[in-house]
N, CA, C and O atoms as a GROMACS GRO file, in nm:
protein
  332
    1MET      N    1   0.084  -0.117   0.000
    1MET     CA    2   0.000   0.000   0.000
    1MET      C    3   0.089   0.124   0.000
    1MET      O    4   0.181   0.137   0.081
    2LYS      N    5   0.059   0.213  -0.092
    2LYS     CA    6   0.134   0.337  -0.101
    2LYS      C    7   0.086   0.433   0.008
    2LYS      O    8  -0.034   0.443   0.033
    3ALA      N    9   0.175   0.502   0.070
    3ALA     CA   10   0.142   0.601   0.173
    3ALA      C   11   0.215   0.730   0.143
    3ALA      O   12   0.317   0.730   0.074
    4THR      N   13   0.163   0.838   0.195
    4THR     CA   14   0.229   0.967   0.176
    4THR      C   15   0.219   1.048   0.304
    4THR      O   16   0.133   1.024   0.389
    5THR      N   17   0.307   1.142   0.316
    5THR     CA   18   0.306   1.233   0.430
    5THR      C   19   0.278   1.373   0.378
    5THR      O   20   0.339   1.418   0.281
    6ILE      N   21   0.186   1.440   0.442
    6ILE     CA   22   0.152   1.577   0.404
    6ILE      C   23   0.182   1.666   0.524
    6ILE      O   24   0.138   1.638   0.636
    7LYS      N   25   0.255   1.771   0.499
    7LYS     CA   26   0.291   1.861   0.607
    7LYS      C   27   0.180   1.964   0.626
    7LYS      O   28   0.145   2.037   0.533
    8LEU      N   29   0.127   1.970   0.746
    8LEU     CA   30   0.026   2.068   0.783
    8LEU      C   31   0.086   2.159   0.889
    8LEU      O   32   0.148   2.112   0.984
    9GLU      N   33   0.067   2.288   0.871
    9GLU     CA   34   0.124   2.378   0.970
    9GLU      C   35   0.041   2.505   0.976
    9GLU      O   36  -0.049   2.527   0.895
   10GLY      N   37   0.071   2.586   1.072
   10GLY     CA   38   0.009   2.717   1.085
   10GLY      C   39  -0.141   2.712   1.107
   10GLY      O   40  -0.192   2.627   1.180
   11GLU      N   41  -0.210   2.806   1.041
   11GLU     CA   42  -0.354   2.823   1.060
   11GLU      C   43  -0.431   2.699   1.015
   11GLU      O   44  -0.530   2.661   1.079
   12LEU      N   45  -0.388   2.637   0.906
   12LEU     CA   46  -0.457   2.516   0.859
   12LEU      C   47  -0.453   2.407   0.965
   12LEU      O   48  -0.555   2.345   0.994
   13LEU      N   49  -0.337   2.383   1.022
   13LEU     CA   50  -0.324   2.282   1.126
   13LEU      C   51  -0.410   2.319   1.248
   13LEU      O   52  -0.480   2.233   1.302
   14SER      N   53  -0.406   2.443   1.288
   14SER     CA   54  -0.487   2.487   1.403
   14SER      C   55  -0.635   2.468   1.376
   14SER      O   56  -0.709   2.420   1.462
   15ASP      N   57  -0.679   2.507   1.256
   15ASP     CA   58  -0.821   2.493   1.222
   15ASP      C   59  -0.864   2.347   1.220
   15ASP      O   60  -0.972   2.313   1.267
   16LEU      N   61  -0.780   2.260   1.165
   16LEU     CA   62  -0.813   2.118   1.162
   16LEU      C   63  -0.820   2.059   1.302
   16LEU      O   64  -0.912   1.984   1.334
   17GLU      N   65  -0.725   2.094   1.385
   17GLU     CA   66  -0.725   2.043   1.523
   17GLU      C   67  -0.846   2.094   1.600
   17GLU      O   68  -0.904   2.021   1.680
   18ALA      N   69  -0.885   2.218   1.576
   18ALA     CA   70  -1.001   2.275   1.645
   18ALA      C   71  -1.132   2.214   1.595
   18ALA      O   72  -1.228   2.203   1.670
   19GLY      N   73  -1.135   2.175   1.469
   19GLY     CA   74  -1.258   2.125   1.409
   19GLY      C   75  -1.282   1.976   1.424
   19GLY      O   76  -1.394   1.930   1.401
   20LYS      N   77  -1.182   1.901   1.462
   20LYS     CA   78  -1.196   1.755   1.469
   20LYS      C   79  -1.264   1.714   1.600
   20LYS      O   80  -1.253   1.784   1.701
   21PRO      N   81  -1.333   1.602   1.599
   21PRO     CA   82  -1.390   1.549   1.723
   21PRO      C   83  -1.277   1.517   1.822
   21PRO      O   84  -1.168   1.476   1.782
   22ALA      N   85  -1.305   1.535   1.949
   22ALA     CA   86  -1.203   1.514   2.053
   22ALA      C   87  -1.153   1.370   2.056
   22ALA      O   88  -1.038   1.345   2.091
   23ASP      N   89  -1.239   1.276   2.020
   23ASP     CA   90  -1.201   1.135   2.029
   23ASP      C   91  -1.136   1.082   1.900
   23ASP      O   92  -1.116   0.961   1.887
   24GLN      N   93  -1.104   1.170   1.806
   24GLN     CA   94  -1.048   1.126   1.678
   24GLN      C   95  -0.910   1.186   1.660
   24GLN      O   96  -0.887   1.303   1.691
   25SER      N   97  -0.819   1.106   1.609
   25SER     CA   98  -0.684   1.158   1.581
   25SER      C   99  -0.690   1.252   1.462
   25SER      O  100  -0.783   1.245   1.381
   26LEU      N  101  -0.591   1.338   1.452
   26LEU     CA  102  -0.586   1.430   1.340
   26LEU      C  103  -0.576   1.354   1.208
   26LEU      O  104  -0.640   1.391   1.110
   27THR      N  105  -0.496   1.249   1.206
   27THR     CA  106  -0.482   1.168   1.084
   27THR      C  107  -0.616   1.109   1.041
   27THR      O  108  -0.653   1.116   0.924
   28ALA      N  109  -0.689   1.050   1.136
   28ALA     CA  110  -0.820   0.991   1.104
   28ALA      C  111  -0.917   1.099   1.057
   28ALA      O  112  -0.995   1.076   0.964
   29TYR      N  113  -0.914   1.214   1.122
   29TYR     CA  114  -1.004   1.323   1.085
   29TYR      C  115  -0.975   1.372   0.943
   29TYR      O  116  -1.068   1.389   0.864
   30VAL      N  117  -0.847   1.395   0.910
   30VAL     CA  118  -0.812   1.441   0.776
   30VAL      C  119  -0.851   1.336   0.672
   30VAL      O  120  -0.901   1.371   0.565
   31ARG      N  121  -0.830   1.209   0.704
   31ARG     CA  122  -0.870   1.102   0.612
   31ARG      C  123  -1.022   1.107   0.589
   31ARG      O  124  -1.068   1.092   0.476
   32THR      N  125  -1.100   1.128   0.695
   32THR     CA  126  -1.245   1.136   0.684
   32THR      C  127  -1.288   1.256   0.600
   32THR      O  128  -1.375   1.245   0.514
   33VAL      N  129  -1.226   1.371   0.625
   33VAL     CA  130  -1.260   1.492   0.550
   33VAL      C  131  -1.229   1.473   0.402
   33VAL      O  132  -1.309   1.512   0.316
   34LEU      N  133  -1.116   1.415   0.371
   34LEU     CA  134  -1.080   1.392   0.231
   34LEU      C  135  -1.175   1.293   0.165
   34LEU      O  136  -1.216   1.315   0.051
   35ARG      N  137  -1.209   1.185   0.234
   35ARG     CA  138  -1.302   1.086   0.178
   35ARG      C  139  -1.438   1.150   0.152
   35ARG      O  140  -1.497   1.126   0.046
   36GLU      N  141  -1.488   1.230   0.246
   36GLU     CA  142  -1.618   1.295   0.228
   36GLU      C  143  -1.615   1.390   0.110
   36GLU      O  144  -1.712   1.400   0.035
   37ASN      N  145  -1.505   1.460   0.092
   37ASN     CA  146  -1.493   1.551  -0.022
   37ASN      C  147  -1.491   1.473  -0.154
   37ASN      O  148  -1.558   1.512  -0.250
   38LEU      N  149  -1.417   1.364  -0.158
   38LEU     CA  150  -1.416   1.281  -0.279
   38LEU      C  151  -1.554   1.224  -0.308
   38LEU      O  152  -1.594   1.215  -0.424
   39ASP      N  153  -1.626   1.185  -0.204
   39ASP     CA  154  -1.763   1.134  -0.222
   39ASP      C  155  -1.855   1.242  -0.279
   39ASP      O  156  -1.936   1.214  -0.367
   40ARG      N  157  -1.842   1.366  -0.230
   40ARG     CA  158  -1.922   1.478  -0.283
   40ARG      C  159  -1.893   1.500  -0.431
   40ARG      O  160  -1.985   1.523  -0.510
   41ILE      N  161  -1.766   1.494  -0.468
   41ILE     CA  162  -1.729   1.511  -0.609
   41ILE      C  163  -1.791   1.401  -0.694
   41ILE      O  164  -1.844   1.427  -0.802
   42GLU      N  165  -1.785   1.278  -0.645
   42GLU     CA  166  -1.842   1.164  -0.718
   42GLU      C  167  -1.993   1.179  -0.735
   42GLU      O  168  -2.046   1.152  -0.843
   43VAL      N  169  -2.061   1.221  -0.630
   43VAL     CA  170  -2.207   1.238  -0.638
   43VAL      C  171  -2.242   1.351  -0.734
   43VAL      O  172  -2.337   1.340  -0.812
   44ARG      N  173  -2.166   1.460  -0.731
   44ARG     CA  174  -2.189   1.572  -0.822
   44ARG      C  175  -2.172   1.527  -0.967
   44ARG      O  176  -2.252   1.562  -1.053
   45GLU      N  177  -2.066   1.449  -0.994
   45GLU     CA  178  -2.044   1.398  -1.129
   45GLU      C  179  -2.156   1.304  -1.172
   45GLU      O  180  -2.198   1.306  -1.288
   46ALA      N  181  -2.204   1.222  -1.081
   46ALA     CA  182  -2.316   1.132  -1.112
   46ALA      C  183  -2.442   1.212  -1.143
   46ALA      O  184  -2.518   1.176  -1.233
   47ALA      N  185  -2.465   1.320  -1.070
   47ALA     CA  186  -2.582   1.404  -1.094
   47ALA      C  187  -2.576   1.468  -1.232
   47ALA      O  188  -2.677   1.475  -1.302
   48VAL      N  189  -2.458   1.513  -1.272
   48VAL     CA  190  -2.441   1.573  -1.405
   48VAL      C  191  -2.467   1.468  -1.513
   48VAL      O  192  -2.533   1.496  -1.613
   49ALA      N  193  -2.414   1.348  -1.493
   49ALA     CA  194  -2.434   1.240  -1.590
   49ALA      C  195  -2.582   1.201  -1.599
   49ALA      O  196  -2.633   1.176  -1.708
   50TYR      N  197  -2.649   1.196  -1.484
   50TYR     CA  198  -2.791   1.158  -1.484
   50TYR      C  199  -2.874   1.267  -1.552
   50TYR      O  200  -2.966   1.236  -1.628
   51ARG      N  201  -2.843   1.393  -1.525
   51ARG     CA  202  -2.916   1.502  -1.589
   51ARG      C  203  -2.900   1.494  -1.741
   51ARG      O  204  -2.997   1.512  -1.814
   52ALA      N  205  -2.780   1.466  -1.787
   52ALA     CA  206  -2.756   1.453  -1.931
   52ALA      C  207  -2.835   1.335  -1.987
   52ALA      O  208  -2.889   1.342  -2.098
   53PHE      N  209  -2.841   1.224  -1.911
   53PHE     CA  210  -2.917   1.108  -1.954
   53PHE      C  211  -3.065   1.142  -1.968
   53PHE      O  212  -3.128   1.109  -2.068
   54VAL      N  213  -3.121   1.208  -1.867
   54VAL     CA  214  -3.263   1.243  -1.870
   54VAL      C  215  -3.293   1.339  -1.985
   54VAL      O  216  -3.394   1.324  -2.055
   55GLU      N  217  -3.206   1.436  -2.006
   55GLU     CA  218  -3.229   1.533  -2.112
   55GLU      C  219  -3.221   1.470  -2.251
   55GLU      O  220  -3.282   1.519  -2.346
   56SER      N  221  -3.147   1.361  -2.263
   56SER     CA  222  -3.134   1.297  -2.393
   56SER      C  223  -3.228   1.178  -2.411
   56SER      O  224  -3.227   1.114  -2.516
   57ASN      N  225  -3.308   1.147  -2.310
   57ASN     CA  226  -3.396   1.030  -2.316
   57ASN      C  227  -3.539   1.076  -2.287
   57ASN      O  228  -3.577   1.097  -2.172
   58GLU      N  229  -3.618   1.090  -2.392
   58GLU     CA  230  -3.756   1.140  -2.379
   58GLU      C  231  -3.843   1.050  -2.290
   58GLU      O  232  -3.927   1.100  -2.215
   59ASN      N  233  -3.825   0.919  -2.299
   59ASN     CA  234  -3.905   0.828  -2.218
   59ASN      C  235  -3.877   0.850  -2.069
   59ASN      O  236  -3.970   0.854  -1.988
   60GLU      N  237  -3.752   0.863  -2.034
   60GLU     CA  238  -3.716   0.887  -1.894
   60GLU      C  239  -3.771   1.021  -1.847
   60GLU      O  240  -3.821   1.033  -1.735
   61LYS      N  241  -3.761   1.122  -1.933
   61LYS     CA  242  -3.813   1.254  -1.898
   61LYS      C  243  -3.964   1.247  -1.875
   61LYS      O  244  -4.015   1.309  -1.782
   62ALA      N  245  -4.035   1.174  -1.959
   62ALA     CA  246  -4.181   1.160  -1.943
   62ALA      C  247  -4.216   1.089  -1.812
   62ALA      O  248  -4.310   1.128  -1.743
   63LEU      N  249  -4.141   0.985  -1.780
   63LEU     CA  250  -4.167   0.914  -1.654
   63LEU      C  251  -4.142   1.004  -1.533
   63LEU      O  252  -4.218   0.999  -1.436
   64LEU      N  253  -4.038   1.084  -1.538
   64LEU     CA  254  -4.011   1.176  -1.427
   64LEU      C  255  -4.117   1.284  -1.418
   64LEU      O  256  -4.155   1.324  -1.307
   65ASP      N  257  -4.166   1.332  -1.531
   65ASP     CA  258  -4.274   1.431  -1.530
   65ASP      C  259  -4.399   1.371  -1.467
   65ASP      O  260  -4.469   1.437  -1.390
   66GLU      N  261  -4.428   1.246  -1.501
   66GLU     CA  262  -4.544   1.178  -1.442
   66GLU      C  263  -4.527   1.164  -1.291
   66GLU      O  264  -4.621   1.184  -1.215
   67TRP      N  265  -4.408   1.130  -1.248
   67TRP     CA  266  -4.379   1.116  -1.104
   67TRP      C  267  -4.398   1.251  -1.033
   67TRP      O  268  -4.452   1.257  -0.923
   68ASP      N  269  -4.353   1.359  -1.098
   68ASP     CA  270  -4.367   1.492  -1.039
   68ASP      C  271  -4.513   1.530  -1.019
   68ASP      O  272  -4.546   1.604  -0.925
   69ARG      N  273  -4.601   1.482  -1.104
   69ARG     CA  274  -4.743   1.514  -1.093
   69ARG      C  275  -4.817   1.423  -0.996
   69ARG      O  276  -4.933   1.450  -0.964
   70ALA      N  277  -4.754   1.319  -0.948
   70ALA     CA  278  -4.822   1.221  -0.862
   70ALA      C  279  -4.861   1.286  -0.729
   70ALA      O  280  -4.785   1.362  -0.670
   71ASP      N  281  -4.983   1.253  -0.683
   71ASP     CA  282  -5.032   1.301  -0.553
   71ASP      C  283  -4.985   1.202  -0.447
   71ASP      O  284  -5.043   1.095  -0.431
   72LEU      N  285  -4.880   1.239  -0.377
   72LEU     CA  286  -4.821   1.149  -0.278
   72LEU      C  287  -4.887   1.163  -0.141
   72LEU      O  288  -4.853   1.090  -0.047
   73ASN      N  289  -4.982   1.257  -0.128
   73ASN     CA  290  -5.051   1.276   0.000
   73ASN      C  291  -5.176   1.191   0.012
   73ASN      O  292  -5.224   1.166   0.123
   74SER      N  293  -5.231   1.146  -0.100
   74SER     CA  294  -5.353   1.066  -0.098
   74SER      C  295  -5.319   0.918  -0.111
   74SER      O  296  -5.219   0.882  -0.172
   75PRO      N  297  -5.403   0.833  -0.053
   75PRO     CA  298  -5.378   0.689  -0.069
   75PRO      C  299  -5.390   0.650  -0.216
   75PRO      O  300  -5.465   0.714  -0.291
   76PRO      N  301  -5.319   0.549  -0.258
   76PRO     CA  302  -5.325   0.507  -0.399
   76PRO      C  303  -5.464   0.454  -0.435
   76PRO      O  304  -5.535   0.398  -0.351
   77LEU      N  305  -5.501   0.473  -0.561
   77LEU     CA  306  -5.628   0.420  -0.609
   77LEU      C  307  -5.617   0.270  -0.631
   77LEU      O  308  -5.512   0.220  -0.671
   78ARG      N  309  -5.725   0.201  -0.606
   78ARG     CA  310  -5.728   0.058  -0.636
   78ARG      C  311  -5.754   0.041  -0.784
   78ARG      O  312  -5.782   0.138  -0.855
   79LYS      N  313  -5.745  -0.080  -0.831
   79LYS     CA  314  -5.761  -0.108  -0.974
   79LYS      C  315  -5.897  -0.064  -1.028
   79LYS      O  316  -5.908  -0.029  -1.145
   80ASN      N  317  -6.000  -0.065  -0.943
   80ASN     CA  318  -6.133  -0.024  -0.989
   80ASN      C  319  -6.154   0.128  -0.980
   80ASN      O  320  -6.264   0.176  -1.005
   81GLY      N  321  -6.050   0.203  -0.944
   81GLY     CA  322  -6.057   0.349  -0.943
   81GLY      C  323  -6.096   0.410  -0.811
   81GLY      O  324  -6.116   0.531  -0.804
   82THR      N  325  -6.107   0.330  -0.704
   82THR     CA  326  -6.141   0.384  -0.572
   82THR      C  327  -6.018   0.380  -0.483
   82THR      O  328  -5.921   0.311  -0.512
   83SER      N  329  -6.026   0.456  -0.372
   83SER     CA  330  -5.912   0.453  -0.279
   83SER      C  331  -5.937   0.360  -0.165
   83SER      O  332  -5.852   0.346  -0.077
   0.00000   0.00000   0.00000
């Protein structure tokens, strides 16, 4: 496994130490912050890809429009048209 050392100093180090949970090491906290940031980037990229998919797929767009119009506050209708 490849490992690296990153030098943290000054205000950045102080801010990280002040912001981390008391029961977590600085290394674990920085690892968590970096992982969460990478996850946010991945989700943002997935959202862009999905938006492009919906915009280029009329059937998907129609299904989403139908979902947007659905009344989610009322009980579903039975097959004979009653609730």
